[in-house]
DRENDOVEX-562674 format. One record per residue (C-alpha): residue in one letter; x, y, z; residue number from 0. Coordinates in Angstrom, 3 decimals. Example, Ala and Ser with C-alpha at 12.3 -4.5 7.8 and 13.67 -1.06 7.14 Angstrom:
<site><type>A</type><x>12.300</x><y>-4.500</y><z>7.800</z><seq>0</seq></site>
<site><type>S</type><x>13.670</x><y>-1.060</y><z>7.140</z><seq>1</seq></site>
This chain:
<site><type>M</type><x>7.941</x><y>-30.303</y><z>-1.241</z><seq>0</seq></site>
<site><type>N</type><x>6.789</x><y>-27.403</y><z>-3.862</z><seq>1</seq></site>
<site><type>D</type><x>9.201</x><y>-26.630</y><z>-6.696</z><seq>2</seq></site>
<site><type>R</type><x>7.486</x><y>-23.168</y><z>-7.357</z><seq>3</seq></site>
<site><type>Q</type><x>9.753</x><y>-20.367</y><z>-6.513</z><seq>4</seq></site>
<site><type>E</type><x>8.524</x><y>-17.664</y><z>-4.061</z><seq>5</seq></site>
<site><type>T</type><x>7.590</x><y>-14.119</y><z>-5.679</z><seq>6</seq></site>
<site><type>P</type><x>9.119</x><y>-11.040</y><z>-4.083</z><seq>7</seq></site>
<site><type>E</type><x>5.840</x><y>-10.096</y><z>-2.816</z><seq>8</seq></site>
<site><type>E</type><x>5.241</x><y>-13.368</y><z>-0.979</z><seq>9</seq></site>
<site><type>K</type><x>8.958</x><y>-13.206</y><z>0.476</z><seq>10</seq></site>
<site><type>R</type><x>8.104</x><y>-9.551</y><z>1.866</z><seq>11</seq></site>
<site><type>E</type><x>4.927</x><y>-10.570</y><z>3.241</z><seq>12</seq></site>
<site><type>R</type><x>6.364</x><y>-13.739</y><z>4.700</z><seq>13</seq></site>
<site><type>L</type><x>9.221</x><y>-11.810</y><z>6.248</z><seq>14</seq></site>
<site><type>R</type><x>6.594</x><y>-9.171</y><z>7.627</z><seq>15</seq></site>
<site><type>Q</type><x>4.243</x><y>-11.748</y><z>9.013</z><seq>16</seq></site>
<site><type>K</type><x>7.785</x><y>-13.411</y><z>10.808</z><seq>17</seq></site>
<site><type>E</type><x>8.433</x><y>-9.880</y><z>12.142</z><seq>18</seq></site>
<site><type>I</type><x>5.224</x><y>-9.371</y><z>13.299</z><seq>19</seq></site>
<site><type>K</type><x>5.326</x><y>-12.460</y><z>15.530</z><seq>20</seq></site>
<site><type>K</type><x>8.708</x><y>-11.649</y><z>16.512</z><seq>21</seq></site>
<site><type>N</type><x>8.195</x><y>-7.977</y><z>17.823</z><seq>22</seq></site>
<site><type>P</type><x>4.437</x><y>-6.908</y><z>17.775</z><seq>23</seq></site>
<site><type>T</type><x>4.997</x><y>-3.496</y><z>19.298</z><seq>24</seq></site>
<site><type>G</type><x>8.006</x><y>-2.616</y><z>16.688</z><seq>25</seq></site>
<site><type>A</type><x>5.570</x><y>-3.908</y><z>13.888</z><seq>26</seq></site>
<site><type>L</type><x>2.829</x><y>-1.531</y><z>15.308</z><seq>27</seq></site>
<site><type>K</type><x>5.224</x><y>1.366</y><z>15.362</z><seq>28</seq></site>
<site><type>E</type><x>6.024</x><y>0.696</y><z>11.756</z><seq>29</seq></site>
<site><type>E</type><x>2.218</x><y>0.577</y><z>10.665</z><seq>30</seq></site>
<site><type>F</type><x>1.669</x><y>4.036</y><z>12.203</z><seq>31</seq></site>
<site><type>N</type><x>4.691</x><y>5.374</y><z>10.319</z><seq>32</seq></site>
<site><type>R</type><x>3.510</x><y>4.143</y><z>7.033</z><seq>33</seq></site>
<site><type>V</type><x>0.072</x><y>5.558</y><z>7.457</z><seq>34</seq></site>
<site><type>G</type><x>1.926</x><y>9.112</y><z>8.371</z><seq>35</seq></site>
<site><type>N</type><x>4.258</x><y>8.973</y><z>5.613</z><seq>36</seq></site>
<site><type>G</type><x>1.857</x><y>7.264</y><z>3.161</z><seq>37</seq></site>
<site><type>N</type><x>2.743</x><y>4.565</y><z>0.493</z><seq>38</seq></site>
<site><type>F</type><x>1.426</x><y>3.962</y><z>-2.689</z><seq>39</seq></site>
<site><type>A</type><x>1.820</x><y>0.436</y><z>-2.318</z><seq>40</seq></site>
<site><type>D</type><x>-0.417</x><y>0.306</y><z>0.664</z><seq>41</seq></site>
<site><type>L</type><x>-3.338</x><y>0.899</y><z>-1.796</z><seq>42</seq></site>
<site><type>G</type><x>-2.932</x><y>-2.574</y><z>-2.777</z><seq>43</seq></site>
<site><type>D</type><x>-2.676</x><y>-4.211</y><z>-6.247</z><seq>44</seq></site>
<site><type>L</type><x>-4.394</x><y>-1.626</y><z>-8.402</z><seq>45</seq></site>
<site><type>G</type><x>-5.099</x><y>-2.725</y><z>-12.082</z><seq>46</seq></site>
<site><type>W</type><x>-5.238</x><y>-0.263</y><z>-14.973</z><seq>47</seq></site>
<site><type>K</type><x>-9.125</x><y>0.462</y><z>-14.372</z><seq>48</seq></site>
<site><type>E</type><x>-8.814</x><y>1.366</y><z>-10.670</z><seq>49</seq></site>
<site><type>T</type><x>-5.608</x><y>3.297</y><z>-11.415</z><seq>50</seq></site>
<site><type>G</type><x>-7.541</x><y>5.267</y><z>-14.162</z><seq>51</seq></site>
<site><type>I</type><x>-10.464</x><y>6.216</y><z>-11.792</z><seq>52</seq></site>
<site><type>L</type><x>-8.067</x><y>7.411</y><z>-9.215</z><seq>53</seq></site>
<site><type>I</type><x>-6.404</x><y>9.654</y><z>-11.587</z><seq>54</seq></site>
<site><type>I</type><x>-9.717</x><y>10.858</y><z>-12.839</z><seq>55</seq></site>
<site><type>F</type><x>-11.006</x><y>11.509</y><z>-9.210</z><seq>56</seq></site>
<site><type>L</type><x>-7.585</x><y>13.404</y><z>-8.330</z><seq>57</seq></site>
<site><type>I</type><x>-8.232</x><y>15.719</y><z>-11.450</z><seq>58</seq></site>
<site><type>V</type><x>-11.937</x><y>16.205</y><z>-10.845</z><seq>59</seq></site>
<site><type>G</type><x>-10.928</x><y>17.094</y><z>-7.078</z><seq>60</seq></site>
<site><type>Y</type><x>-8.521</x><y>19.497</y><z>-8.359</z><seq>61</seq></site>
<site><type>V</type><x>-10.911</x><y>21.285</y><z>-10.686</z><seq>62</seq></site>
<site><type>V</type><x>-13.615</x><y>21.440</y><z>-7.856</z><seq>63</seq></site>
<site><type>Y</type><x>-10.931</x><y>22.710</y><z>-5.644</z><seq>64</seq></site>
<site><type>K</type><x>-9.915</x><y>25.723</y><z>-7.987</z><seq>65</seq></site>
<site><type>L</type><x>-13.690</x><y>26.529</y><z>-8.733</z><seq>66</seq></site>
<site><type>F</type><x>-14.313</x><y>27.098</y><z>-5.037</z><seq>67</seq></site>
<site><type>F</type><x>-11.428</x><y>28.548</y><z>-3.505</z><seq>68</seq></site>
């Protein structure tokens, strides 16, 4: 067997997959709730470049909004 320990992300994903198999309608409801509430973790594993681009995009969007409204 493998001696490598499971990371917290892998453990969460394994448990989530197990729950989806056990209760598909509950998992669907959870996904709809996540979309409604939003979650920064749902963006995926952003590196520093992607995070910087996201911040710049938000700032530019705010400036454009203030210019026109």
